[in-house]
C-alpha positions, 0 to 999 in steps of 0.5 A, spaced: 413 896 939 414 903 934 414 910 936 412 913 931 414 922 931 408 927 928 409 929 922 412 935 922 414 940 917 421 944 916 423 948 910 430 952 912 435 957 907 441 962 908 438 968 907 445 974 907 443 978 911 444 980 919 440 976 923 436 983 926 432 984 919 432 978 919 428 979 924 425 984 924 423 982 916 417 976 920 415 981 926 413 987 922 408 985 918 409 991 913 415 987 910 413 981 912 408 983 906 413 983 902 413 976 900 408 971 905 400 975 907 398 980 904 396 983 910 398 983 918 393 986 924 399 988 927 406 986 929 409 979 933 410 981 940 409 976 946 402 974 949 398 977 943 394 974 938 393 977 930 391 976 925 395 975 918 390 976 912 391 972 904 386 976 900 387 974 894 384 967 896 380 971 902 383 967 907 386 969 914 388 965 920 388 967 927 395 968 930 398 967 938 404 970 941 407 963 944 415 966 945 418 971 941 427 972 943 429 977 940 433 976 933 433 971 935 428 966 936 419 966 934 414 960 937 406 962 935 400 957 935 396 958 928 391 957 924 384 953 927 385 947 928 391 949 930 399 947 929 404 951 931 411 954 927 417 955 931 423 960 927 429 960 929 434 965 927 442 963 926 448 968 925 453 965 920 459 969 917 458 975 913 453 978 917 448 972 914 442 968 918 442 961 917 432 961 917 429 953 920 421 955 921 419 947 923 410 947 923 407 943 928 402 939 933 397 938 925 390 935 928 387 929 924 388 921 922 395 920 919 394 920 913 391 928 914 397 930 918 402 927 912 399 931 908 398 938 912 406 937 913 407 936 905 403 942 904 406 947 909 413 944 907 412 947 900 408 954 903 414 955 908 419 954 902 416 958 898 416 964 903 422 962 905 424 963 897 420 970 897 422 972 904 430 972 900 430 975 895 425 981 898 432 981 902 438 980 897 435 984 892 429 987 893 424 983 889 418 982 890 415 975 887 408 974 888 410 967 889 404 966 895 399 969 891 401 965 885 401 958 888 394 957 887 392 962 880 386 960 880 384 961 888 387 956 893 383 949 893 377 945 896 
């Protein structure tokens, strides 16, 4: 009998900033809004529920914090139906950080789960690219807003 692992989205990127700076960029919505969502109802803090919004699309997502290990790891449950996102922040030489984002626990049949994993991989790759440019160069590229210039497909 074959055992198949459930699909997961994985996006990873080296960001040339210290782990504390990169971690803070993902927990503080004032910073995160420079490269991902447009508004967050609060910081990612231990055992807290917040909302992230992409106002250009009229879309929001509920977010429940499961675990925070300062400067090392963030785990949240988000969306409806929920899936899990885990960020890990690995210190590298020269004050750089290797960021890994893994989104898993998708709902639906095998095809629906695979489609969610593919879309999530694309999305989190754009998030990391935007975070890298913001944290290293101070530039806002608008990658997330430009991904669907006619609005989120139905």
